[in-house]
N, C-alpha and C positions, 0 to 999 in steps of 0.2 A: 892682198890685192885689196884695194880702196874699194867704197861703194858709190861711188861718182856715176859710172854709166849706168849701174842696180839701180839710182835714185831718179837719173834723167830718164831713164826709159819707164820709171811710174811716172811720171810727169806726161810721158809719152812728148818728148819736146828733141827736135833735133840738135845734134854739134852748136849749128847758127842760130837756129830759135833760142838755145841755153844761154849762148855768150850774147844775144841781143837783151835776152830779158835781165840778167845780170847787171848790166852796164846799162839799162833802161832805169835799175831800181838803186842806179850811183853805187852797188858794192863793188865789185873791179871791171875795170875793164883790161879783159885778154883777147886773144886771134883763138878760131876754131881748132886749130891746129896744135894750140898751148894746151888747150881743153885736153884733147884729144891726147895728149901726150902723158896730162895729167889722169886719165883715166886708165890709160897703159901701163901705167909707173915708170914711165924712160923719162918723168922728172918730176921731181918734189915739189909741191907747193909752200909757197913762204908759211909761217903759224897763222899771220891773220888773215891769210886766202885762202888756207880752211876753215876760219872762224865766217868768213864771208860763203862760203861753199854750205854752210854748217847751214847758216842763218838762212841762204834760198832755199834750202829741201828742208827746213824746218827739222831737223834733227842736229844730237850732239856732235862734238869735232870729235871725237873715238869713232863714232859709231861711222861718222862721214871716212875715214882714216882707215877702217875695218880693223881696229884695234877691240872692237866688243863681239857680241853673238848674235845672231840674227836666229828668229826665234826658228830656224829649221837646225842650227848646228844646238840649240840649245834642246830639239829632239833628242838629237842625235845621243848628244853627253845621256839625257835620263833612259833613253832605253837600252845605252850600254851598262849603266848603272843597276837597270832593274835585273835585267837577265845577269848579270854579276852575282845579285840576289839569289838565283834560282841551282847553282854551283855549289854542290852537298860539302864542300870544305868551307863555304860561309855561312853557316849552319850558324844562328844567332846573334850574325854579325850586322852593319849596321847597312849591308846592302842588304841583308836577307828584310829586316827591318823595314825598309823603304820599300821594296817588292811586298810585302804584306801591308802596307798603309796604301799604295796605290792601289791594290787589290782591291780593299775594301774600300777606300774611296770612288773607284768605278761603279762598284756595285749599290753604295749610297748615293751614287746620283745617278745610275742607271740602270737599266736588265741587260747591257752589252754584256760581251764577254772578257775575261780580265787577258790582258795580252799575252800571257802564255799560250793561249787555248788558240790564236793567230794560227799557230806552226804544230806541226805532226810531235804525238806523243817523243819519236826519238830522234826527232832533230834539233841540235845541238849550236848549230850557228846562228842560227834567231837574225839571217838578213834584215836591214833594214829597208824593204822596198820600197815602191809607193803608197802602196795598199797600208802596209803597218804605218806611214808617217801619218795619211790619214788618218787614220783610226785615233792617234797620236793628237795631232787638233784637235778633234772632234772632241776630247775630256779634256784638254790641259791648255788649248788656243789663250782661251780667256784670261786662266790664270798666267800664260807667259807673256799677254801685252799688259800686266799690271807695272806701277810700280818698280816692286821689288827686283825686275828682271830687266828693269831698263841700264843700258850702259855697265853691262859686267864683262870685265877686261878678260880679253882670252887667255885660257891657262888658268883662270880662277872658278871652272867648273865647280868643285865642290858649294861656291857659294849659289849655283846654279840649285843644287840638291838642294841643299842645307835651306832655301826659299820655299821650296816646294813643299818638301817635308813639314816643315811648320805648317804652312797654309792647310795642308791637307790633314795635320795631325786634329787643328784647330776644328775643321768640317768634323771630321769623325769623333772628338772628344768634348764639341759644347756644342749638344742639340738645342735649335730652333726652339725657341717655345710658339707654342699652337695658339698663344691668346694676341691676336694685333686689335686693334683697338678701329671700331667702326667708325663708319663719319660722323655718326651725330658723338662719338666717344672726344673723336678729336678736337669736334668743333667745342666741344667742352672742357677740354683740357686748355684749349687755348685762350679762353672766354671767360669761363667760371672758375679756373680752378683754384680761386682765393674761397668759395662757399666754405669748402673745411673750417680754415682758419674764422670767418665770422659765425659759425657756429661754434665752436670753442668760445670763443669770444664771447657771445652770446650766453652761453652755458656759464662761462666763470663767473660774469657780471650778476646774473640772477643769484648762485651761490653765496657768492661775498660779497657784491657793490651793492650802493644806493638803488633805490626806483628809478631815478633817473637815469643814473648809467644804465640799467637794465634797460630800459625803454630802446633806448638811443640804439642800444646793440642790435636788440629784438628787431627793430625796425628797419635797421642797414641792413640784415640779415634776410628778411621777408622784402624788403624791396628788392634782394637779388634774385630769390626764389620766382620772386613773379617774373622778373625778367627769362627766368631761365623756362619760367612757366610758358608764354607768349612764343618763345622760341621752341621750344620741343614741338606746340601745339601746330605750329607753322612750317615744319620743317617736312621736307617732303625724301629726303633720301637715306636710305641707310643700305650697309652695303654688308652690312650682314648676312650671310647665306649657310645654313648646318651643310650644304653640301663642301661649300670652302671651308669651314671648319674641321667634316669631317677627314677632307685631305689634308689639313694641316697640322692634324691630331696623329693621322694615319704614318706622316711624313718624322714627327717628334718620335713616336713610337720606333719605329724602325731606326732612325739614326740615334736614341737612345740604347737601343740592344746592340747595338754595334761597338758603342763606345763602351758598354761590359764588359761584350763579350771579347770583343777583338780578334774571332775568328783566324790562323794560319791561312797561309797560301794552298796547302794540303786539303783545309775542308772549307774554304769560301764559298765551293759552289753548290753543296750539300744544305751549306749553314742560310745561303741568299735564297736559295728555295724554299724552307720553311720561313724567311723573314717578309718575299713576296708573297708569301701566300697570307701569311695575318694582315698584309697591309692591304691587299686586296679585299678579303672580308672587311676590314675595318671601314671602307668606303661604302660596304652596303648594310649589314648585320649590325645594328644598333644597338642589340643585346648582348654583344659583345663591348660593342663600343663603351658601353655602359659599365659592364662588367669590371673593362681592366679602370675606368675612371672610377669608379667606386671600391676597386681593391686594391687599387697603387700603390695607398701608404703602408699596407701590409706586404706585399711581394712584390719582383719586380715584373717587367711587364710579360718575359717569354714563359715564364712560371707559371705566370697568370694566364697563358692561352693554352699553357698545357692544361692546365685545370678546367677551363673550359670544353675544350675538347672532351676530355672524360666523361665530362657533364652529357654530353651529346655520341657519348660512345664512340668516337673513335679512336684512330690509334696515334698514338702518342711517342711512341721508342725512340725515334729518331731527337724528337726535341726533350725526352729527359737525358738522352745520352749529355747534348750540353748543358742543363739543368744541371747534372749531379754533378760535372764536368766544373762547374763555375763552383758551385758549395764544398767541391775538396781542392780547390785550385791555392797552390800556397806559391806569390813570386817573392823571386829569390832576384832582386834589380840586379847584382853584379853577375849573376851566372846566366841572365837572360841578357845582360849587352854585351858579356863579353864575348871580344871579339877571337874566333877561331884562330890559334899560333900566336894570343897575344898576353903573356901571361900578368901582366900588369892592367890594372881598371882605370887607370888615369890614359891609357894609350886613348880613349874614347873621351872628347871633350865637350862642353854644350853649350862654345859660346860660336859664335858665326865666322869667325876669325882661322880658330882653329879646331872644326868638325871635326875632320879625319886625321 
């Protein structure tokens, strides 16, 4: 079914109003009856008419024709793919990996339950109710509204999964730095970034060239510093706040730990409980923050959190289980990604067109 009526309803237009608008804009001249037949599928517009309708509603031709996925339809694809990963027969399959990545992404970006927890333990139907749709939209609507998901042709459902998989993997495996430029820092980078070049030039001329060349280079450098000094002394705004940095650092620690450990779907709730505790404590415990900052060159953050808790005589049994597992872990890429039931590891492709 095409989406002419759906788009017309979005604009809150009647058939007659739509026809009038189309004609007044010089797009097409048709009757209300003809437009109604287009909407019902009783009559097929010519390709140039499709283009005019698409231009009017500001969508693509495949979209208005109903040939591409809507957000709601993509949610259904994601839902089905995710729960296929909970079939024991799919252990170590792409479905299984996708389910794990979705769980980690949700725990990484929120404190919501994972999708499996929306159902009873013995439920095996996983019906896509409105409540569940709203859940998926809460977590993925912004992503699905992005460029990668526009105009995916129906039947190409694996492109939806591939694109989403890549986006959430990037979020999991590439933590964002906690260090952001302050307002003064941005001002400096935009106006005085040449300072380091003039400084180097002055030093080089002092060392290797004649007095007049050195004097000129030094004066140019000092002039720039005077301008910078004047700006700094009159600069009022500064965005740096320790509480903001603490939150950025806590997020960075959280993202880094998830990227290292990548817990599976059976561990995710226990593991996320540990990380949420660490995150909360980093926001208010300066000693813990400084402990992680000081020692992060020697150990990873979760192990440091265990050390810190031991110093404070707290129980670390659950944390140490994960720390020890990481130390003992041996990853066999072929074994981990070989789909059950397929003997050939080349079954899994890495490019978008042949993902499955």
